VMD Tcl script that draws the C-alpha trace (Angstrom):
set ca {
  {8.72 25.74 7.35}
  {8.19 25.35 3.72}
  {7.24 28.66 2.15}
  {4.31 28.80 0.45}
  {6.08 29.56 -2.64}
  {8.14 26.11 -2.65}
  {5.04 24.33 -1.98}
  {3.54 26.08 -4.98}
  {6.31 25.34 -7.19}
  {6.42 21.18 -5.73}
  {2.61 21.24 -6.73}
  {3.73 21.93 -10.61}
  {6.41 20.01 -11.44}
  {4.32 16.99 -10.04}
  {3.45 14.60 -12.87}
  {1.42 11.70 -9.95}
  {2.14 9.07 -12.58}
  {5.46 9.62 -12.36}
  {5.25 9.65 -8.62}
  {3.15 6.60 -8.35}
  {5.33 4.33 -10.36}
  {8.58 4.76 -8.40}
  {6.52 2.32 -5.82}
  {3.69 0.61 -7.91}
  {3.48 -1.10 -11.48}
  {0.72 1.06 -13.47}
  {-1.26 -0.07 -16.11}
  {-3.06 2.08 -18.56}
  {-6.60 0.99 -18.21}
  {-8.65 4.08 -21.03}
  {-7.77 7.23 -19.74}
  {-6.54 6.51 -16.68}
  {-3.93 3.82 -14.77}
  {-4.82 0.68 -12.31}
  {-2.77 -1.29 -10.12}
  {-2.88 -3.77 -6.88}
  {-3.39 -1.89 -3.65}
  {-0.35 -0.84 -1.62}
  {-2.86 -0.43 0.99}
  {-4.54 -4.29 1.43}
  {-4.03 -7.34 0.29}
  {-6.00 -7.93 -3.09}
  {-6.11 -10.48 -6.24}
  {-7.94 -7.92 -8.49}
  {-6.49 -3.81 -9.40}
  {-8.83 -1.44 -7.60}
  {-6.29 1.34 -6.66}
  {-6.98 4.01 -9.76}
  {-4.86 6.90 -10.94}
  {-6.64 9.87 -12.67}
  {-3.61 11.42 -14.32}
  {-6.17 14.51 -15.61}
  {-6.83 15.39 -12.57}
  {-3.80 14.54 -10.45}
  {-5.35 11.89 -8.24}
  {-5.63 8.47 -6.76}
  {-8.73 6.57 -5.42}
  {-7.97 2.69 -3.55}
  {-11.30 1.78 -3.50}
  {-10.18 -1.18 -1.43}
  {-9.07 0.94 1.49}
  {-10.71 3.82 1.08}
  {-7.51 5.98 0.87}
  {-7.19 9.19 -1.81}
  {-5.69 11.90 -2.48}
  {-3.47 13.47 -4.43}
  {0.41 12.65 -5.22}
  {1.67 14.70 -1.95}
  {-1.00 12.34 -0.14}
  {0.22 9.54 -1.23}
  {3.25 9.48 -0.39}
  {2.69 10.45 2.92}
  {0.48 7.32 3.29}
  {2.59 4.86 1.47}
  {5.56 6.13 2.74}
  {4.33 6.57 6.80}
  {5.56 10.44 6.21}
  {4.43 13.77 7.47}
  {3.22 16.51 5.20}
  {6.62 18.61 5.62}
  {8.27 15.05 4.92}
  {6.70 14.03 1.81}
  {7.17 17.70 0.24}
  {10.64 17.76 1.12}
  {11.08 13.50 -0.71}
  {9.09 15.05 -3.64}
  {11.14 18.47 -4.09}
  {14.51 16.37 -4.23}
  {12.88 14.14 -6.65}
  {11.99 16.92 -8.77}
  {14.93 19.55 -8.03}
  {12.81 22.17 -6.16}
  {15.06 24.34 -4.23}
  {13.66 24.71 -0.55}
  {13.03 27.85 0.59}
  {11.97 27.75 4.43}
  {9.94 30.38 6.28}
  {11.72 31.40 9.85}
  {10.46 29.10 12.46}
  {9.25 30.48 16.21}
  {10.65 28.64 18.94}
  {7.76 27.19 19.58}
  {7.67 25.97 16.30}
  {11.61 24.64 16.92}
  {10.49 22.58 19.55}
  {7.43 20.80 17.66}
  {9.79 19.86 15.11}
  {8.88 16.05 14.41}
  {10.73 13.47 16.22}
  {10.17 11.03 13.08}
  {11.97 13.51 10.85}
  {14.79 13.48 13.99}
  {15.42 10.23 13.53}
  {15.83 10.22 9.86}
  {18.31 12.80 10.13}
  {20.20 10.85 12.48}
  {19.89 7.83 10.70}
  {21.69 9.77 7.36}
  {24.50 11.56 9.81}
  {25.31 7.81 10.79}
  {25.66 6.06 7.30}
  {27.96 9.05 6.55}
  {29.96 8.34 9.72}
  {30.30 4.57 8.75}
  {31.26 5.43 5.39}
  {33.65 8.25 6.11}
  {35.57 5.32 8.42}
  {35.51 2.91 5.72}
  {37.86 4.69 3.69}
  {39.11 7.69 5.83}
  {40.40 5.57 8.90}
  {43.58 3.63 9.08}
  {40.95 0.36 10.90}
  {38.73 0.89 8.30}
  {40.64 0.67 5.11}
  {42.86 -2.15 6.61}
  {39.89 -3.92 7.85}
  {36.33 -3.28 6.54}
  {37.82 -2.48 3.31}
  {39.96 -5.05 2.66}
  {36.65 -7.27 3.37}
  {34.51 -5.74 1.13}
  {37.79 -5.95 -1.77}
  {38.20 -10.02 -0.86}
  {33.96 -10.17 -1.49}
  {35.21 -8.66 -4.97}
  {33.32 -5.12 -4.20}
  {34.33 -2.28 -6.65}
  {34.23 1.19 -5.79}
  {30.75 1.47 -7.63}
  {29.43 -1.07 -5.86}
  {30.34 0.19 -2.39}
  {29.07 3.37 -3.29}
  {25.90 2.59 -4.30}
  {25.20 0.54 -1.35}
  {26.94 3.12 0.84}
  {29.02 0.62 3.20}
  {30.47 1.68 6.04}
  {32.75 0.51 8.92}
  {32.32 0.92 12.52}
  {35.13 1.38 14.87}
  {35.77 -1.07 17.71}
  {35.83 1.56 20.28}
  {32.59 1.48 22.75}
  {31.71 5.07 22.26}
  {33.50 6.13 18.89}
  {30.21 7.11 17.01}
  {27.95 7.97 20.05}
  {30.60 10.59 21.34}
  {31.04 11.79 17.30}
  {27.01 12.15 17.51}
  {27.04 13.81 20.82}
  {30.18 16.45 19.64}
  {27.41 17.15 16.54}
  {24.73 18.18 19.00}
  {22.46 15.05 18.67}
  {21.02 14.05 22.26}
  {21.73 10.57 24.18}
  {17.77 10.21 23.92}
  {17.40 10.39 19.92}
  {20.28 8.21 19.64}
  {19.10 5.46 22.02}
  {15.68 5.76 19.82}
  {17.35 5.21 16.62}
  {18.65 2.13 18.49}
  {22.27 2.96 17.40}
  {23.53 2.90 21.17}
  {22.72 0.84 23.67}
  {21.69 1.93 27.21}
  {23.51 -0.29 30.11}
  {21.70 -0.70 33.51}
  {24.16 1.95 35.28}
  {22.44 4.66 32.90}
  {25.57 4.83 30.67}
  {25.63 3.89 26.65}
  {27.81 1.84 24.33}
  {27.46 1.89 20.67}
  {26.02 -1.25 19.39}
  {27.47 -1.27 16.11}
  {31.57 -1.90 16.55}
  {34.17 -3.42 14.69}
  {32.15 -4.31 12.04}
  {31.42 -3.79 8.13}
  {27.65 -1.82 7.91}
  {24.78 -2.21 5.31}
  {22.46 0.56 5.47}
  {19.11 -0.46 5.36}
  {17.25 1.91 3.00}
  {12.78 2.43 2.54}
  {11.69 2.23 -0.79}
  {11.91 5.94 -1.19}
  {16.08 6.15 -0.40}
  {15.83 6.85 3.36}
  {18.23 4.53 5.49}
  {16.53 3.70 8.26}
  {18.42 0.60 9.79}
  {21.70 -0.66 9.56}
  {23.09 -4.55 9.46}
  {26.41 -5.20 10.31}
  {29.01 -8.19 10.46}
  {31.29 -9.52 12.49}
  {34.98 -9.92 10.98}
  {37.00 -11.68 13.61}
  {36.53 -15.26 15.35}
  {34.99 -14.37 18.81}
  {32.41 -17.07 18.61}
  {30.67 -15.54 21.96}
  {29.51 -12.90 19.06}
  {26.71 -13.59 16.39}
  {27.67 -13.48 12.94}
  {25.33 -10.14 12.17}
  {23.55 -8.25 14.46}
  {21.07 -5.66 12.96}
  {19.25 -2.58 14.43}
  {16.27 -3.38 16.46}
  {12.49 -2.08 15.30}
  {12.11 1.83 15.97}
  {9.60 4.16 14.91}
  {10.71 4.19 11.47}
  {11.92 0.77 10.88}
  {10.06 -2.17 10.80}
  {12.01 -5.59 9.72}
  {8.66 -7.35 8.36}
  {7.86 -4.25 6.19}
  {11.79 -4.22 4.78}
  {13.15 -5.77 1.76}
  {16.93 -5.25 1.50}
  {18.14 -3.91 -2.06}
  {14.26 -3.27 -3.19}
  {15.38 0.52 -3.88}
  {18.03 -0.24 -5.52}
  {16.61 -2.97 -7.80}
  {13.09 -1.76 -7.68}
  {13.47 -0.34 -11.23}
  {14.94 -3.22 -12.75}
  {12.50 -5.63 -11.23}
  {9.99 -3.83 -13.24}
  {11.91 -3.58 -16.48}
  {12.76 -7.48 -16.26}
  {8.97 -8.63 -14.28}
  {10.72 -10.92 -12.15}
  {12.16 -10.44 -8.75}
  {15.04 -12.84 -7.57}
  {14.82 -13.51 -3.67}
  {18.03 -14.51 -1.96}
  {19.04 -14.83 1.76}
  {21.44 -11.66 2.81}
  {23.04 -8.53 2.43}
  {25.86 -9.82 0.47}
  {24.14 -12.38 -1.77}
  {22.18 -8.77 -3.03}
  {26.04 -6.79 -3.58}
  {26.74 -9.94 -5.39}
  {23.48 -9.86 -8.01}
  {24.10 -6.44 -8.74}
  {27.97 -6.99 -9.51}
  {26.90 -10.07 -12.01}
  {24.19 -7.48 -13.56}
  {21.33 -8.50 -12.12}
  {20.08 -5.97 -10.33}
  {16.61 -7.33 -9.91}
  {17.34 -8.69 -6.57}
  {16.08 -8.36 -2.84}
  {16.85 -9.73 0.57}
  {14.42 -10.19 3.43}
  {16.99 -8.31 5.88}
  {17.40 -11.29 7.68}
  {13.68 -12.52 8.72}
  {11.86 -15.33 7.59}
  {9.62 -14.04 4.73}
  {6.66 -12.03 5.59}
  {3.46 -11.86 3.93}
  {3.76 -7.79 3.37}
  {7.16 -8.22 1.50}
  {5.83 -10.38 -1.03}
  {2.66 -7.70 -1.38}
  {5.53 -5.22 -1.58}
  {7.49 -7.20 -4.53}
  {4.05 -7.80 -6.29}
  {3.33 -4.25 -6.49}
  {6.30 -4.04 -9.21}
  {6.19 -8.07 -10.49}
  {3.88 -11.15 -9.92}
  {7.03 -13.31 -11.04}
  {9.61 -14.36 -8.18}
  {12.32 -16.49 -8.24}
  {13.78 -17.88 -4.68}
  {17.80 -18.90 -4.83}
  {18.73 -21.70 -2.67}
  {21.60 -22.43 -1.37}
  {22.92 -25.91 -1.83}
  {22.25 -27.44 1.50}
  {19.41 -28.97 2.93}
  {18.66 -27.12 5.83}
  {18.64 -24.09 4.07}
  {16.53 -25.32 1.30}
  {13.64 -27.11 3.90}
  {13.55 -23.65 5.92}
  {12.94 -22.01 2.76}
  {10.46 -24.20 1.42}
  {7.82 -22.25 3.80}
  {8.47 -19.09 2.01}
  {7.20 -20.85 -1.28}
  {3.81 -21.52 0.21}
  {3.55 -18.07 1.55}
  {4.46 -16.53 -1.91}
  {2.13 -18.52 -3.89}
  {-1.00 -17.73 -1.30}
  {0.12 -14.21 -2.34}
  {-1.17 -14.98 -6.09}
  {2.65 -14.94 -7.26}
  {3.87 -16.89 -9.95}
  {7.40 -19.05 -8.15}
  {9.98 -20.50 -9.61}
  {13.18 -22.10 -7.93}
  {17.08 -21.90 -8.27}
  {19.09 -24.31 -6.73}
  {22.82 -23.66 -6.25}
  {25.52 -26.59 -5.97}
  {26.00 -27.97 -2.70}
  {28.21 -25.97 -0.16}
  {27.46 -22.74 -2.42}
  {25.36 -19.57 -2.14}
  {24.20 -17.13 -4.74}
  {27.22 -14.93 -3.14}
  {29.77 -17.41 -3.19}
  {28.97 -18.58 -7.07}
  {28.69 -15.45 -8.71}
  {32.09 -14.83 -7.67}
  {33.50 -18.58 -8.39}
  {32.09 -18.25 -11.99}
  {32.02 -14.94 -13.36}
  {29.12 -12.67 -14.61}
  {28.46 -14.16 -17.44}
  {28.27 -17.55 -16.43}
  {26.61 -16.94 -13.63}
  {23.69 -15.41 -15.75}
  {23.72 -18.52 -17.98}
  {23.51 -20.41 -14.48}
  {19.85 -18.70 -13.82}
  {18.29 -19.22 -16.95}
  {19.12 -22.68 -17.37}
  {18.78 -23.80 -14.20}
  {15.32 -22.18 -13.44}
  {12.89 -24.28 -13.14}
  {8.97 -24.27 -11.46}
  {8.30 -24.95 -7.81}
  {6.33 -28.24 -8.67}
  {9.15 -29.79 -10.43}
  {11.67 -28.59 -7.28}
  {9.53 -29.64 -5.13}
  {8.90 -33.03 -6.62}
  {12.90 -34.09 -7.16}
  {13.54 -32.50 -3.74}
  {10.81 -34.83 -2.15}
  {11.64 -37.89 -4.32}
  {15.42 -38.15 -3.60}
  {14.49 -38.17 0.22}
  {11.56 -40.89 -0.55}
  {13.07 -43.38 -2.66}
  {12.16 -47.08 -2.08}
  {9.73 -45.68 0.89}
  {6.26 -46.04 -0.05}
  {5.00 -43.91 3.12}
  {7.63 -40.98 2.50}
  {6.44 -40.73 -1.33}
  {3.02 -40.58 0.11}
  {4.02 -37.97 2.62}
  {5.61 -36.24 -0.26}
  {2.88 -35.85 -2.37}
  {0.20 -34.71 0.45}
  {3.06 -31.54 0.80}
  {3.12 -30.53 -3.16}
  {-0.71 -30.90 -3.49}
  {-0.95 -28.71 -0.16}
  {1.54 -26.09 -1.68}
  {-0.98 -26.11 -4.98}
  {-3.92 -25.83 -2.97}
  {-1.90 -21.82 -1.46}
  {-2.53 -20.84 -4.94}
  {-5.83 -19.09 -5.25}
  {-6.06 -19.00 -9.35}
  {-8.46 -22.31 -9.85}
  {-6.89 -22.10 -13.36}
  {-3.15 -22.27 -11.77}
  {-3.73 -24.95 -9.27}
  {-5.63 -27.23 -12.52}
  {-2.07 -27.06 -14.56}
  {-0.07 -27.82 -11.47}
  {-2.25 -30.74 -10.90}
  {-1.57 -32.31 -14.22}
  {2.02 -31.36 -13.91}
  {2.23 -33.34 -10.93}
  {0.28 -36.52 -12.08}
  {3.13 -36.62 -15.08}
  {5.60 -35.90 -12.77}
  {5.06 -38.78 -10.35}
  {3.14 -40.71 -12.51}
  {-0.21 -40.38 -10.28}
  {-3.81 -40.32 -11.18}
  {-5.14 -36.89 -11.54}
  {-8.64 -38.17 -10.09}
  {-6.23 -38.91 -7.31}
  {-4.43 -35.75 -6.38}
  {-8.17 -33.81 -7.26}
  {-9.36 -35.38 -4.28}
  {-6.39 -34.70 -2.38}
  {-6.63 -31.27 -3.22}
  {-10.49 -30.75 -2.18}
  {-9.92 -32.05 0.89}
  {-7.52 -29.30 1.70}
  {-9.78 -26.53 -0.09}
  {-12.99 -27.58 1.67}
  {-10.66 -27.51 5.15}
  {-9.31 -23.92 4.60}
  {-13.10 -23.13 3.67}
  {-14.52 -23.87 6.41}
  {-11.81 -22.64 8.91}
  {-12.19 -19.37 6.75}
  {-15.61 -19.66 6.91}
  {-15.65 -20.05 11.31}
  {-13.18 -17.09 11.41}
  {-15.67 -14.49 9.52}
  {-18.57 -15.68 11.57}
  {-16.51 -14.25 14.51}
  {-16.05 -11.13 13.23}
  {-18.27 -8.26 13.58}
  {-19.92 -7.16 10.48}
  {-18.12 -4.08 9.04}
  {-19.86 -0.44 8.66}
  {-21.14 -0.24 5.19}
  {-19.53 2.33 3.12}
  {-21.84 4.78 0.90}
  {-20.85 2.60 -2.57}
  {-22.10 -0.62 -0.74}
  {-25.05 0.92 0.68}
  {-26.19 1.55 -2.98}
  {-25.14 -2.07 -4.17}
  {-27.16 -3.08 -1.46}
  {-30.03 -0.47 -2.27}
  {-29.64 -2.21 -5.91}
  {-30.25 -6.09 -4.86}
  {-33.12 -4.70 -2.34}
  {-31.60 -4.85 0.71}
  {-33.66 -2.90 3.49}
  {-31.77 0.24 4.44}
  {-33.23 3.17 6.86}
  {-33.95 6.50 5.91}
  {-31.24 8.00 7.24}
  {-28.86 5.95 4.76}
  {-31.25 6.67 1.82}
  {-31.00 10.69 2.75}
  {-26.84 10.14 3.18}
  {-27.03 8.59 -0.33}
  {-28.77 11.18 -1.89}
  {-26.15 13.92 0.14}
  {-23.32 11.81 -1.52}
  {-24.92 12.42 -5.05}
  {-25.38 15.68 -4.12}
  {-21.88 16.30 -3.44}
  {-20.60 14.33 -6.94}
  {-22.35 16.33 -9.03}
  {-21.00 19.36 -7.65}
  {-17.46 18.20 -7.75}
  {-17.58 17.26 -11.43}
  {-20.05 19.24 -13.06}
  {-20.11 22.81 -10.69}
  {-19.46 25.37 -13.69}
  {-23.01 23.08 -16.05}
  {-25.06 25.11 -17.09}
  {-28.29 24.31 -15.59}
  {-31.71 26.27 -16.84}
  {-29.66 29.04 -17.40}
  {-27.59 29.16 -14.25}
  {-24.53 27.21 -12.94}
  {-25.12 23.74 -11.33}
  {-23.62 25.34 -7.95}
  {-26.28 27.91 -8.07}
  {-28.90 25.58 -8.92}
  {-28.35 23.14 -5.92}
  {-27.63 26.00 -3.64}
  {-31.01 27.60 -4.50}
  {-33.00 24.13 -4.16}
  {-31.54 23.00 -1.20}
  {-31.06 26.23 0.79}
  {-33.24 24.89 3.23}
  {-31.73 21.38 3.45}
  {-29.38 20.69 6.22}
  {-26.55 17.60 5.53}
  {-26.10 15.27 8.07}
  {-23.19 13.51 7.05}
  {-20.32 15.35 8.65}
  {-17.72 15.13 5.26}
  {-20.66 15.77 2.90}
  {-21.88 18.77 5.43}
  {-17.79 20.13 5.18}
  {-17.51 19.78 1.60}
  {-21.31 21.37 0.71}
  {-20.56 24.25 3.36}
  {-17.12 25.03 1.11}
  {-19.34 25.17 -1.97}
  {-21.80 27.36 -0.50}
  {-19.33 29.63 0.74}
  {-17.61 29.83 -2.63}
  {-20.92 31.01 -3.94}
  {-21.05 33.67 -1.53}
  {-17.66 34.94 -2.14}
  {-17.62 34.20 -6.14}
  {-15.00 31.71 -5.96}
  {-16.36 28.27 -6.61}
  {-13.70 25.45 -5.16}
  {-12.23 22.92 -7.31}
  {-11.92 19.38 -6.44}
  {-8.11 19.97 -6.12}
  {-8.91 22.47 -3.44}
  {-10.15 19.53 -1.09}
  {-6.72 17.71 -1.71}
  {-4.37 20.05 -0.30}
  {-2.31 18.98 2.91}
  {-4.40 21.31 5.49}
  {-7.61 19.01 4.27}
  {-8.88 16.13 6.67}
  {-7.99 12.81 5.22}
  {-12.05 11.98 5.86}
  {-12.70 14.65 2.90}
  {-9.82 13.83 0.24}
  {-10.85 9.89 0.59}
  {-14.68 11.09 -0.17}
  {-13.68 13.46 -2.82}
  {-11.32 11.06 -4.27}
  {-14.15 8.47 -4.58}
  {-16.71 10.93 -5.79}
  {-14.10 12.37 -9.22}
  {-12.59 8.60 -9.79}
  {-14.71 6.50 -12.19}
  {-13.97 2.74 -12.31}
  {-14.90 2.10 -15.49}
  {-15.12 3.60 -18.74}
  {-17.21 2.98 -21.83}
  {-15.76 0.65 -24.58}
  {-15.49 2.09 -27.67}
  {-16.81 -0.88 -29.52}
  {-20.08 -0.37 -28.39}
  {-20.84 2.49 -30.56}
  {-17.98 1.59 -32.94}
  {-18.81 -2.45 -33.32}
  {-21.86 -2.99 -32.30}
  {-23.45 0.71 -33.31}
  {-25.10 0.76 -29.77}
  {-25.14 4.44 -28.66}
  {-26.32 6.52 -25.00}
  {-25.86 9.48 -23.77}
  {-22.39 10.23 -21.69}
  {-23.27 11.86 -18.19}
  {-21.86 15.17 -18.74}
  {-24.33 15.07 -21.95}
  {-27.07 14.75 -18.91}
  {-26.28 16.30 -16.14}
  {-29.67 18.72 -16.24}
  {-31.19 15.59 -15.87}
  {-29.38 14.30 -13.20}
  {-29.45 17.85 -10.88}
  {-33.25 18.10 -11.30}
  {-33.67 14.22 -10.16}
  {-31.02 14.59 -7.26}
  {-32.46 17.57 -5.90}
  {-36.07 16.23 -6.03}
  {-34.59 12.44 -4.31}
  {-32.80 14.35 -1.11}
  {-35.83 16.51 -0.76}
  {-38.09 13.25 -1.03}
  {-35.72 11.52 1.56}
  {-35.18 14.35 4.13}
  {-39.03 14.64 4.45}
  {-39.45 10.96 4.70}
  {-36.51 11.63 7.54}
  {-38.69 14.15 8.96}
  {-42.11 11.69 8.82}
  {-40.40 9.08 10.89}
  {-39.13 11.78 13.49}
  {-42.31 13.12 13.61}
  {-44.03 10.12 14.14}
  {-41.50 9.54 17.27}
  {-43.21 12.60 18.37}
  {-46.76 11.42 18.12}
  {-46.34 8.05 19.99}
  {-44.83 10.62 22.94}
  {-47.53 12.68 23.06}
  {-50.10 9.55 23.29}
  {-48.13 8.14 25.45}
  {-48.11 11.49 27.89}
  {-51.69 12.08 27.12}
  {-50.40 15.70 25.70}
  {-53.34 16.15 23.00}
  {-51.96 19.38 21.96}
  {-49.25 18.41 20.99}
  {-50.96 15.24 19.40}
  {-52.75 17.42 17.33}
  {-49.78 19.31 16.22}
  {-47.92 16.66 15.49}
  {-50.27 14.96 13.48}
  {-51.48 17.93 11.82}
  {-47.36 18.41 10.93}
  {-47.38 15.01 9.93}
  {-50.46 15.18 7.57}
  {-48.41 18.03 5.53}
  {-45.39 16.29 5.29}
  {-47.35 12.81 3.91}
  {-48.97 15.41 1.04}
  {-45.26 16.40 0.57}
  {-44.40 12.87 -0.02}
  {-47.14 12.47 -2.27}
  {-46.43 15.84 -4.55}
  {-42.47 14.60 -4.67}
  {-43.35 11.05 -5.34}
  {-45.39 12.35 -8.39}
  {-42.59 14.51 -10.01}
  {-40.45 11.53 -9.47}
  {-42.52 8.68 -10.64}
  {-43.08 6.87 -7.57}
  {-45.67 5.18 -5.84}
  {-45.73 5.27 -2.05}
  {-48.30 4.50 0.13}
  {-51.03 6.23 0.80}
}
mol new
graphics top color blue
foreach p $ca { graphics top sphere $p radius 0.5 }
foreach p [lrange $ca 0 end-1] q [lrange $ca 1 end] { graphics top cylinder $p $q radius 0.2 }
display resetview
C-alpha cells in the first residue's frame, strides 16, 4: 500500500496541464485551458482544465476531479495504479506500508495482468537477442527489414521460441499462476485441461496503451506454413480492447501533436518503418477495421489525418469505408496512394528517408480528388458507372458535419467532374434529409435522460415548468457553489461559511451529494477548519462528489477584457458581490423549502378530508396558513409576487 507521505509528494509535484497534455491537445482559453472531451463524441470543446485549482471538468460527460482522477478515468486505472503512473512520470520514489495477508489477497487482478504482460515483454525481448534461435531467425528478420538497434529498443520488439511451453514454463517458474496466464491470453487452454503458448516461432510486436503499459502482443510467422495465419494477436482481455487501441500512438503522440497531422497505416511494420524514415507521427489500427473510438483518440491530438494506401485496388476499396468514418468524426482527411505493389514499409526501404518524405509531401491529395480520380478511371466511357461514382463522392461529403466544409467540397467536386453545383447540392440534400429522418426516429425511441443541474437551470430560464423539489435542489446547488468558491469571504463581519450555517441551521439538504458536501462544511465549522475544494477531490471521495465539486468550481466562460477596454462597459465581478449573492441565495432556498413544505402539507389536508379526521384537518389547515404567511414574507424580501 502506497504510504501517505508518498501520495503527498506525488500531489505536490503534479502539474495538471502537464499530465493531461500527455493525452489531449489543450488550447488556452483565458486563465484556463479547453479541449474536446475524451469521454464523449462532440464537435465543440466542453472539457476544461483550471490550473489555478488543479482540476478538470468535462461538461459533456459530467466527469471531473484532479490529475489523479483524470488518469483513473482516462486510462481505466484504479487509485493505486494512477499514483504509480504519476510517481514514475515525476520521479517520485514509492514507499509502501506493509500490507496484511488480507490486503495482499485483495491486490488488484488488473494490476497483476499489467505485471504479467510486462514480464512477457521482457521475456520475448531477451529471447530475441539472447537465444540462438532468436538471433538467427527473429533478429535476422528485423535486420532484413532494415530495423536498427534503436528502433528495436524503441518498440521493444521480441521473439517467441518455437517450443509449445517455453514461455509458460518460464512464467510458472517465476511464480505466475496458470489462471492469470490464461486471462492475459498468453497461453491457450486445451480441451484436456492442459495449456500451450499462444505465440511460438514468431517475432513479437508489443502493443502499448497511451501511457506506455504493454496490454497486448502482435506476432508474425516467419515460416511458410500455409495452415497458419501470417499474423496472430492477443485476444481481448480486461486490459485490452482492440477497437480502443492504436498501434504506435504511445511512441508517436508527441510528434502528432507537434506536426498537427497523423499518418494512418495498416500494419505494425508500416509504423516502425515510418519512424525509421523520420516520420514518427504515425499509427496503425492494430489489425482491425478503423473504429469510431480510434478516430476520437486521434482527434485528441490533431484534427488532421492522412491515410496512406497500399498500391492495390482491393486494399484501397476496403480502406475507403474508413475515410467516410473519419469525415463523420469531424476530421480533415487527406490521402497518399503508393505505386502499384508498394506499401509504406516497402516503399520507405526502397527509396530512403529523404525521398520518402518528399513523396509524402508531393503526393498528398484531398479525399475528393482521390476518390474522383479512382472512380473516373473505373468508369471511363460508362455513363452509368460515372453517375454511381458521383453519388459515392457526394455520400462521403454528406458525412462532414461542418456545412462550410461541405460547401467547399461541393464546389471542388463540381469543377473536378464538370457537374453543375445545383445538381450536386440536390443529391447532397436528399442524403442529409434521409439521415436526419433516421436520426429523429432513433431519438424518438430513446427514453429522455435525467436533466443535469445545469440543464435544469437552463429550462427554468426558458420558462419550462419544474416541480418544487427540483427548485429546492437548484438552490441547494447554489449554496454549495458559494461555499466551495467563497467560504472565507466576509459577510456582515463574519465568514460566508458561518453566515450560511447560521441562517440554514434548520434546513436539511435533500440532494444526497449536496447533503454530503454541506455536512463536511458544517463539521469543519464546528472543528475550526473549513474544508477547501481540493479536499473533496482525493481518491477517497466518491465519484459523484468529485463530479459535482469540479462542476461547481469550474467556469466555462471568461469575460472578455474588450467590454471594459474597448467598449467601456463595466459590470461587477462575482467576487465583488458575494454578500448580495449569499443573502439572496439563503432567502431563495428558504422560499423554495417553504413551498415544498406547503405541497407536502396539502397532501395531509386532502388525506384528512378523505378519512374524515377533522382534528388533523384543522391542524393541517393552521399549518398551511402559517406556511403561506412565511411564503409571502420571503417573497416580499425577494421582490417576488405570489398568489394569495
